[in-house]
C-alpha positions as CSV (number, residue, x, y, z in Angstrom):
1,X,-30.5,20.4,16.6
2,X,-28.3,18.5,18.9
3,X,-29.4,20.9,21.6
4,X,-33.1,19.9,21.1
5,X,-32.2,16.2,21.5
6,X,-30.1,17.0,24.6
7,X,-33.0,19.0,26.1
8,X,-35.3,16.0,25.6
9,X,-33.1,14.0,27.9
10,X,-31.5,11.7,25.3
11,X,-27.9,10.8,25.7
12,X,-26.0,11.2,22.4
13,X,-22.3,10.7,22.0
14,X,-20.1,12.7,19.7
15,X,-19.0,9.6,17.8
16,X,-22.6,8.7,17.2
17,X,-22.7,11.7,14.8
18,X,-19.6,10.6,13.0
19,X,-19.6,6.8,12.7
20,X,-21.4,5.2,9.8
21,X,-24.5,3.1,10.3
22,X,-26.1,0.4,8.3
23,X,-29.4,1.3,6.6
24,X,-30.3,-2.1,5.4
25,X,-28.5,-5.4,5.0
26,X,-29.1,-7.3,1.8
27,X,-26.5,-10.0,2.5
28,X,-29.0,-12.7,3.4
29,X,-31.0,-12.7,0.2
30,X,-28.0,-11.8,-1.9
31,X,-25.9,-14.3,-0.1
32,X,-22.8,-12.1,-0.4
33,X,-21.9,-11.6,3.3
34,X,-21.2,-8.1,4.6
35,X,-20.7,-6.7,1.1
36,X,-24.5,-6.5,0.8
37,X,-24.8,-4.0,3.6
38,X,-25.8,-0.4,2.5
39,X,-24.8,2.4,4.9
40,X,-26.0,6.0,5.4
41,X,-22.6,7.4,4.3
42,X,-22.8,5.2,1.2
43,X,-26.2,6.7,0.3
44,X,-24.9,10.2,1.0
45,X,-22.0,9.6,-1.3
46,X,-24.4,8.5,-4.1
47,X,-26.4,11.6,-3.5
48,X,-23.2,13.7,-3.8
49,X,-22.2,11.9,-7.0
50,X,-25.7,12.6,-8.5
51,X,-25.3,16.3,-7.6
52,X,-21.9,16.4,-9.3
53,X,-23.2,14.7,-12.4
54,X,-26.1,17.1,-12.6
55,X,-24.2,20.4,-11.9
56,X,-20.8,20.0,-13.5
57,X,-21.9,19.4,-17.1
58,X,-24.1,22.5,-16.8
59,X,-21.2,24.5,-15.3
60,X,-18.9,23.3,-18.1
61,X,-21.4,24.3,-20.8
62,X,-21.7,27.8,-19.4
63,X,-17.9,28.2,-19.1
64,X,-17.3,27.0,-22.7
65,X,-17.0,29.5,-25.5
66,X,-20.4,30.1,-27.1
67,X,-21.4,30.3,-30.8
68,X,-19.9,33.1,-33.0
69,X,-23.3,34.6,-33.4
70,X,-23.2,35.8,-29.8
71,X,-20.3,38.1,-30.5
72,X,-18.1,39.1,-27.6
73,X,-20.7,37.7,-25.2
74,X,-19.6,34.2,-26.1
75,X,-16.4,34.6,-24.1
76,X,-18.3,35.5,-20.9
77,X,-19.0,32.8,-18.4
78,X,-22.7,32.7,-17.4
79,X,-23.8,32.1,-13.9
80,X,-22.2,32.7,-10.5
81,X,-21.5,29.0,-9.8
82,X,-19.8,28.6,-13.2
83,X,-17.7,31.7,-12.6
84,X,-16.6,30.4,-9.2
85,X,-15.7,27.0,-10.6
86,X,-13.8,28.6,-13.5
87,X,-11.8,30.8,-11.2
88,X,-10.9,27.8,-9.0
89,X,-9.9,25.6,-11.9
90,X,-7.8,28.4,-13.5
91,X,-6.1,29.2,-10.2
92,X,-5.3,25.5,-9.4
93,X,-4.1,24.9,-13.0
94,X,-1.9,27.9,-13.5
95,X,-0.6,28.6,-10.0
96,X,-0.4,25.1,-8.4
97,X,-0.3,22.4,-11.1
98,X,1.7,23.8,-14.0
99,X,4.7,24.8,-11.8
100,X,4.8,21.3,-10.4
101,X,3.9,19.1,-13.3
102,X,4.7,21.2,-16.4
103,X,2.4,22.3,-19.2
104,X,1.8,19.0,-21.1
105,X,1.3,16.7,-18.0
106,X,-1.1,19.3,-16.5
107,X,-3.2,19.3,-19.7
108,X,-3.1,15.5,-19.7
109,X,-4.1,14.9,-16.0
110,X,-6.2,18.0,-15.4
111,X,-9.6,16.3,-15.9
112,X,-8.6,13.5,-13.5
113,X,-7.2,15.9,-10.9
114,X,-10.2,18.3,-11.0
115,X,-12.6,15.4,-10.8
116,X,-10.7,14.2,-7.7
117,X,-10.8,17.7,-6.2
118,X,-14.5,18.4,-6.8
119,X,-15.5,14.9,-5.7
120,X,-13.7,15.2,-2.4
121,X,-14.9,18.8,-1.9
122,X,-18.5,17.8,-2.5
123,X,-18.2,14.9,-0.1
124,X,-16.7,17.1,2.6
125,X,-19.2,19.9,2.2
126,X,-22.3,17.6,2.1
127,X,-21.1,16.3,5.5
128,X,-21.6,19.8,7.0
129,X,-25.3,19.7,6.1
130,X,-27.1,18.3,9.2
131,X,-29.2,15.7,7.3
132,X,-28.8,13.0,10.0
133,X,-29.6,15.4,12.8
134,X,-32.8,16.5,11.1
135,X,-33.8,12.9,10.8
136,X,-33.0,12.2,14.4
137,X,-35.3,15.0,15.5
138,X,-38.1,13.8,13.2
139,X,-37.7,10.2,14.5
140,X,-37.6,11.4,18.1
141,X,-40.7,13.5,18.0
142,X,-42.4,11.4,15.4
143,X,-42.2,7.8,16.7
144,X,-39.7,7.9,19.5
145,X,-36.6,6.7,17.7
146,X,-34.0,9.5,18.2
147,X,-31.4,7.5,16.2
148,X,-33.4,7.2,13.0
149,X,-31.5,8.4,9.9
150,X,-31.2,7.0,6.4
151,X,-28.8,9.5,4.8
152,X,-26.3,11.9,6.3
153,X,-22.8,12.0,7.6
154,X,-19.5,12.8,5.8
155,X,-18.5,10.1,3.3
156,X,-14.8,11.2,3.6
157,X,-14.9,10.4,7.3
158,X,-15.2,6.8,6.3
159,X,-11.8,5.1,6.0
160,X,-13.1,2.7,3.4
161,X,-14.1,5.6,1.1
162,X,-10.8,7.4,1.6
163,X,-8.9,4.2,0.9
164,X,-10.9,3.8,-2.3
165,X,-9.9,7.3,-3.3
166,X,-6.2,6.6,-2.4
167,X,-6.4,3.4,-4.5
168,X,-7.5,5.4,-7.5
169,X,-4.6,7.8,-7.1
170,X,-2.2,4.9,-6.6
171,X,-3.3,3.2,-9.8
172,X,-3.1,6.5,-11.8
173,X,0.4,7.2,-10.3
174,X,1.7,3.7,-11.3
175,X,0.2,3.8,-14.8
176,X,2.0,7.1,-15.3
177,X,5.2,5.7,-13.9
178,X,5.4,2.8,-16.2
179,X,4.3,4.8,-19.2
180,X,6.8,7.5,-18.5
181,X,9.8,5.5,-17.2
182,X,9.2,2.0,-18.4
183,X,10.1,-1.0,-16.2
184,X,13.8,-0.3,-16.2
185,X,13.4,3.4,-15.5
186,X,10.9,2.5,-12.7
187,X,13.5,0.2,-11.1
188,X,16.2,2.9,-11.5
189,X,13.9,5.4,-9.8
190,X,13.5,3.0,-6.8
191,X,17.3,2.8,-6.5
192,X,17.8,6.5,-7.0
193,X,20.0,5.4,-9.9
194,X,22.9,4.9,-7.5
195,X,24.3,2.1,-9.7
196,X,25.8,4.6,-12.0
197,X,28.0,6.1,-9.3
198,X,31.0,4.8,-7.5
199,X,31.1,1.1,-6.7
200,X,30.7,1.5,-3.0
201,X,27.2,2.9,-3.5
202,X,26.1,-0.6,-4.5
203,X,26.2,-1.4,-0.8
204,X,23.2,0.9,-0.1
205,X,21.2,0.0,-3.1
206,X,19.2,-2.7,-1.4
207,X,18.3,-0.4,1.5
208,X,17.3,2.4,-0.8
209,X,15.2,0.0,-2.9
210,X,13.3,-1.3,0.1
211,X,12.7,2.3,1.4
212,X,11.6,3.6,-2.0
213,X,9.4,0.5,-2.6
214,X,7.7,1.0,0.7
215,X,7.2,4.7,-0.1
216,X,5.2,3.7,-3.2
217,X,2.6,2.2,-1.0
218,X,2.9,4.5,2.0
219,X,2.2,7.7,0.0
220,X,-1.4,6.7,-1.0
221,X,-2.0,5.3,2.5
222,X,-1.0,8.6,4.0
223,X,-3.4,10.4,1.7
224,X,-6.3,8.2,2.9
225,X,-5.4,8.5,6.6
226,X,-4.9,12.3,6.4
227,X,-8.3,12.9,4.8
228,X,-10.1,10.5,7.1
229,X,-8.5,11.9,10.3
230,X,-9.2,15.5,9.5
231,X,-12.8,14.9,8.6
232,X,-13.4,12.7,11.7
233,X,-11.6,15.0,14.1
234,X,-13.4,18.2,13.0
235,X,-16.9,16.6,13.2
236,X,-16.2,15.0,16.6
237,X,-15.1,18.4,18.0
238,X,-18.2,20.1,16.5
239,X,-20.5,17.4,17.9
240,X,-18.9,17.6,21.3
241,X,-19.5,21.4,21.5
242,X,-23.1,21.0,20.4
243,X,-23.8,18.2,22.9
244,X,-21.9,19.9,25.8
245,X,-25.1,21.2,27.5
246,X,-26.5,17.7,27.6
247,X,-23.3,16.5,29.4
248,X,-23.9,19.0,32.2
249,X,-27.5,18.3,33.4
250,X,-27.0,19.7,36.9
251,X,-26.4,23.2,35.7
252,X,-29.3,25.6,36.1
253,X,-30.1,29.3,35.7
254,X,-27.3,31.6,34.4
255,X,-24.7,28.9,34.4
256,X,-26.7,26.7,32.1
257,X,-27.5,29.7,29.7
258,X,-23.8,30.6,29.7
259,X,-22.7,27.1,28.8
260,X,-25.3,27.0,26.0
261,X,-24.2,30.3,24.6
262,X,-20.5,29.4,24.7
263,X,-21.0,26.1,23.1
264,X,-23.2,27.6,20.4
265,X,-20.7,30.4,19.6
266,X,-17.8,28.0,19.5
267,X,-19.8,25.6,17.3
268,X,-20.5,28.4,14.8
269,X,-16.8,29.3,14.7
270,X,-15.8,25.7,14.3
271,X,-18.3,25.3,11.5
272,X,-16.6,28.1,9.5
273,X,-13.3,26.3,10.2
274,X,-14.7,23.1,9.0
275,X,-15.7,24.8,5.7
276,X,-12.1,25.9,5.3
277,X,-10.8,22.4,6.1
278,X,-13.2,20.9,3.6
279,X,-11.6,23.0,0.8
280,X,-8.1,22.5,2.2
281,X,-8.2,18.7,2.4
282,X,-9.7,18.4,-1.1
283,X,-6.8,20.6,-2.4
284,X,-4.2,18.7,-0.4
285,X,-5.4,15.3,-1.7
286,X,-5.5,16.5,-5.3
287,X,-2.2,18.4,-5.1
288,X,-0.2,15.6,-3.4
289,X,-1.5,13.2,-6.1
290,X,-0.2,15.7,-8.7
291,X,3.2,15.9,-6.9
292,X,3.5,12.1,-6.8
293,X,2.7,11.9,-10.5
294,X,5.3,14.5,-11.3
295,X,8.0,12.7,-9.2
296,X,7.6,9.7,-11.6
297,X,8.2,11.8,-14.7
298,X,11.4,12.4,-16.7
299,X,13.3,15.3,-15.1
300,X,15.5,16.1,-18.1
301,X,12.6,17.5,-20.0
302,X,12.8,21.3,-19.8
303,X,9.9,22.0,-22.1
304,X,7.5,22.7,-19.3
305,X,9.8,25.5,-18.1
306,X,9.7,27.5,-21.4
307,X,7.9,30.8,-21.4
308,X,4.6,31.3,-23.1
309,X,6.1,33.3,-26.0
310,X,6.6,32.6,-29.6
311,X,8.4,34.4,-32.4
312,X,6.2,35.4,-35.4
313,X,7.4,35.4,-39.0
314,X,8.9,38.9,-38.7
315,X,11.0,38.0,-35.7
316,X,8.8,39.8,-33.2
317,X,7.7,38.2,-29.9
318,X,3.9,37.6,-29.4
319,X,2.3,36.3,-26.2
320,X,0.4,33.1,-26.4
321,X,-3.0,33.7,-24.8
322,X,-4.7,30.7,-23.2
323,X,-7.9,29.5,-24.9
324,X,-11.0,30.4,-23.0
């Protein structure tokens, strides 16, 4: 699609396909300043949320155990999408989260962590759909406006959105910290509890406190910047490859065809890489949030390390099967 725009003689820049654009500004009649501006990535995010609110309850209902009248069929998940979601959730829960957080904290925070994962994943994937490019082409050949677009773009390539996600994680981490450790325990964590050691360790307590306190805020900031940078970098590279023929207007004949083929093949390969990055970055954001929550838990509780076995009344060992 970018090739069509490049062939028409229009000069597009890679950043033009990544940066957010204002769709309409309601600040004047709302008298709220820049807060009243609605952007294309904001509308895209709303569409992604609507998709999630429509699909996920249906998926959950198909994963849940059915009525007893269905027999053994009630344990079978219906639908391919539901089966994929179930496999992903079970893998993330049993392989990634339980070893890090423990059994009880995982059950407690699994709804939040999975909501975070699927929200970011949806925002990442919806950015790979060329909604803005289709609208650019319609605007170009319809009424001559090759920059026309209302929706499109990757919401997670907007630093404001990633900061909002990081703020949600920050609040959840701190709520867990004070519930789990209390105020005194939280302060002890910031000093690494060095006050209980030899007296000379008191000398480094102020330094440790400042470093740990800074880390409380740096961790969510790092989450926001990592997600933002990866989404922007990938899309800029993809847009550069697709617009490459337009940057070389003097090429003709075989050289021009060669550049078009190379850029097209490279763009396809980068697109597959972008799909992988979309899943990876959603996982990293969710998993690091889980790690930061686990760091603020009591470490003397060994209950989460117990095996999933119980002794029955006859002294025999029986495996505990997870509920479907």
